[in-house]
N, C-alpha and C positions, 0 to 999 in steps of 0.2 A: 223607224220611218225616215226616208231620205227627203230632206227639204232643201229646195234650191232658193236662195235669196233672190229678191226681185231684181237687183242690179245685174245678176248673172242670167236669170231666167229671161229677162227682156232685153238682153244685149242684142243690138242689131245683127241680123244674119245676112243682110244685103245692104248695098249702098242706098237703096230706096228708103230704108228705115232710119237712116242717120238724120238727126234733127239739127237744124240751124246752121248748116255749113254749105249753103247752096253754091257759092262761088268755087269752093274746092271741088264739089261734085261735078260742076260744069267743066272745070279744068281736066279732071280725070276722064270724064266722058269724051271730051275732045281728044285727049291723049290716046284712048283706045280707038276712037273713030278714025283718026289720021295715022294710026300706028306710030305714035311718038311717045314711047314709054321710056322715061328717064331711068338712068342707072341708080340715082341716089335721091332720097327725099329727106327733108327736115320737117317734122310736124311739131309746131310750137303752140302752146296755149295752156290755160289753167287746167287743174285736175278735173277729170270727169267730163270733158267735152268731146271725147271720142277718138283720141289720138291712137291708142293701142288697138281699139276696135277697127279703126280705119286701116291700120297697118295689116291686120289679119285678113280683112276683107280684100285688100289689095293682093295679098298672098294667094287667096283663093282665085281671084281673077286671073292671075298670072300662071297658076299651076293646075287649073281645072283640066281634067282629062278630055273634056270636049272642046278645048281650045282656049286661046287667050281672048277674054272678053270681059266687059264691065260686070255683067250679070252671069256668074258661073252657074252650073247646073245644080249645085248643092247636094247631089245624090251620089256622085262618084266617090271613090275611096279617098282621093286627095282632098276633096272638099270636106268630107266627114272627118278626116284626120286633123285637118287644120282647125275645124270647129271644136274638136275634142282636145286640142292642144298637144297632139302627139305626132305631128308631121315632121319627119326627119330633116327636111330641107328648109324648115322655118326655125332658125336659131334665135331664140330670144335671150337677151342679156340685160341684166340689171346693172347699169353702170355704177350705181351707188355702192355695190359690193364688189365691183371689178375695176377699181380705180388705178391699180398698179399697171405700169407699162408691160410687165411680164405677162399679166393676165390677157391684155389686148393682143400682144404679140403671139401668144399661144393660140388665141382665137383666130387671128388673121392667117396663121399658118394653114388653117383648114380651107382657106379661100381657093387654093390651087386644086382642090378636089372637086370634081363635078357632082352635081346633085344626084342623089341615089334613087329618087322616086319621081320628082317633078321636073319641070322644064327649067326652073330657076332655083338657085340656093339664095335664100333671103335672110339677111342679118338684121334683126330688129333690136336696136340698142336703146333701151328706155333710160330716161334721166341722163342723157348723154353729156349734159353739162357738168356732171360729177367726175368725168375723166380728168386725169392729170395732164399737164402740158406735154409730157413725153408720150402719153397715150394718144393724144390728139395728133402728134407728129407721126406716130406709127400708123394711125388711121388714114392720114392724109394721102399717102401714096396709093392706098387701095381705092380711095375715092376718086383719084385722078385717072387711074387706068385699071379699073376692075375687069375681070374676065366677062365675056358676054353673058354668061349664065349666072352672074352674081348681081344681086340688088341689095342696096343698103337703105334702111329706113331708120332715121335717127329721131327719137322723140324727146322733147324737153319742155319743162315748165318755165325755164329761165333762158330764153334765147340770147340775152345780152352776155351771158357767160361763155358762149361759144366763140371760138376764134373766127375772124372774118374769112380766113383761108378755108375753113371748113364750110361755112355758109355759102361761099361763092361757088363751090363745086356741087351744090345740091339744088334741087327744086325746093323752094321754101313755101310751106303752107302755114298760115297763122289761123288756128282754130279759135273762133270767137266764143265768148261766154254766151250761153243759151239765154234768151230773154225770158222774163217772168211769164209772159203770156204763153210762150211756147212750152215752158215747163209745166204750167197748169194744164194745158191741153193734153200734153203727153201723159201726165199723171192721171188725168181723168180717164183717158182711153184704157190705160193699164188697170186702174182700180175697178173700172166697170167690168172688164174681162175677168178680173179676179173676184168679182162679186163682193167688193169691199164698200161699205157705206161711208160716205165722206161729206164734209161740208166744204163748199166752195171757198169760204173764208180761210179754212184750215189749209187748203192747198196753196192759197196765196202766201200764207205765212211760210210754208215749206219752201216755196219757190224763191222767196226773198232770202231766207236763211241759207239756202244752198249756193247762193252767189254764182249763178250761171253754170253750175255743175249738175248734169243729169244724174250721175252716179250718187252724189250727195243727196239729191232730192229723193231718189228711190230709197236710200238707206234711212233717211229721216222719216219717210213714209212708213217704212218697215217698223221703226221704233214706235211710232204713233199707233200702228195697228196692234202691236204686241201689248201696249199699255191700255189701249182702248177696247180690246176684245173684238177685233175685226171691224172697228170703226175708227175713223179719223175725225176728231172734233177740235174745234178752235180752243176750247177750254183745256184739253189735254196738251196741246202744243204750247200754250202759255205756261203751263207747269214744267214742261220739258225744257224750254229755253229760258225760263225764269225772267221773262221780260214783261214790261208794262203793256197792257192792252191799249188800243187806241181810244177806247171808251174811257178808261181810267185817266189817260193823259189829257183827253179833251175836257174832263171835269176839272182838272187842275188849271188848265188854260182859261176856261170860262171863269173860274173863281178869281184868277189873277186879273182878268179883264174887268171883272166886277168889283175889284179892289176889296175882296172879301178875304182878308188875311187869316181870320179865324178858320174859315172853311179850307183854305189852302193847307194850313198846318194840320187840320183834322184829317184831310185826305192823305197827306204824307204819313201821318201816324198809323193809319190803317194799312198803308202799303208796307211800312217798315215791319209789320207783324206777319207779313207773308214771306214766301221764299223768293220773291222777285229780286233779281240782281240790281242793286241800287245804281250801279254805274249806267244802267240802261234808261233810267228815268228821264234825265235831261236829253238823252239822244232821241227818245220817242217824242218828247215835247217839241224838240227841234224839228223833227220830221213833220209833225202836224202843223207847226207854225209855217214851215216851208209850203205846205199845201194851201194854207190860208192865204199866203202871199200870192201864190199862183192864181187862186180864185179871184183875189182882189184885182190883179192886173189883166187877167185873161177872160174872165167870165162876168158878163153884166146881168145875165138871167140864168134860170135853171132849165132852159130848153134842152140842153145836151147832158143834163145830169139825171141819173137814174136813182141812186140810192139816197135814203133819208139822211145818212151820215154826211154825204157830200153836200146835200142841200143845207144841212146845218153849218157846214164849213163856209158855204157861200154867204149865208145870212150873217155869220160872224164877221166875214171879210168886209161886208158893207158897213159895219158899225165901227170899224177901227181904221184910223188914218194909216196910210202907207208908211209914212216916216216913223210912226210909232212901232209898226210891225218890224221895220228894218232895225230899229234900236233894240227891240226885244231879241231879235235874232242874234245880233252881235253880242248881247249880254250872255245869252245861253251858250254860244260858241266859246266865248271866253271862259265861262263857267266849266264847260266840259274839259277844256285844256288844263284848267287848274286842279281838277279832281285828283290827278295822280300825285300832287304835291301835298295833299291834305291827309291828316291822320285818320279821318273818317269821311266817307262820301256824303253822309247826311249833312255835314257842315257846308260842303260846296253846293249841294242841292238847295238847301234852305236859304243860304245867302244869295244865291243866284236869283231865286224867285222873289226874295225880298227886295233885291235891287230893281227888278222889273216893277214891283208894286210901288216902289218909291218914286218912279218917274211916270207912272200912269197918270195922265192929265185929268181924266174924268171917270166917273163910274159908268159902266155900261150894264144894261140888263138884257140877257139873252133868253 
């Protein structure tokens, strides 16, 4: 049975399906509207934000048999071949494996030949920052004076490594990381269509772990589906990523604020018996402490707060002085920095929390 992974199955087939890159789409739309199609583009941004997909869609728009337009027909042979990855005039190169100047020169020797099937011959060079200095020099001449039937699309995750001479000869688009809200919404739509049961909390975890990458979010969802048997649950993701849940972290924080040293150590002992990555404990506590500080400074009541968890954070924020919260934050940040120098992360976690307990002025009851 042939199975297509979610990241490939739900790859955008049209510019209208691209998520979170509105200013780039506006620029492309105006380019087609006013017939100002540039010869060369640089697409920069973190992995999984749509650079390669964008390049292929641009190739469709330029080579569609029905004409040059932002939204091609999708049914002509050119559109279908580009979709399948077998269009002869779309030449995709992985610069990571073609770093030598001889490789680039051999490739650029084909520029003089006109396209065999489409209107334009398009060179898509992925991870272009991996090219050598001499390869960039060879590419430069072609970027300056390419034939009218040639387009260059350079994709990179590290724009700072590209020579300024290359950047100055291209239209530069910076692909932004996709927001957590956009990723959750996108995943929800896909999972509903796939008839996958999911918890909203679980999607939030996936969105945060994917760090702005739609592709990573879909791959993590796939992993959770395989383990959960067609379901995506928060408990499954906690085991996959081996991190502390916010509920567990909040129990530790409350015990610290209550000056209950015994309970803090008891909670830590229980955590040590699980498969939780110990280095994430202080990070999760820091994250929640940051949220408490925000509630302390920005919210006076719970009129705009919906979840019981957030209401609990607001209540805690009202009982702790701001200066104390700042001091706790600094201690945890310092503790996280020191973890890498310690023989065992347990030492750093316990000493950090004991340091906070030692400066807590009064017992609080939550």
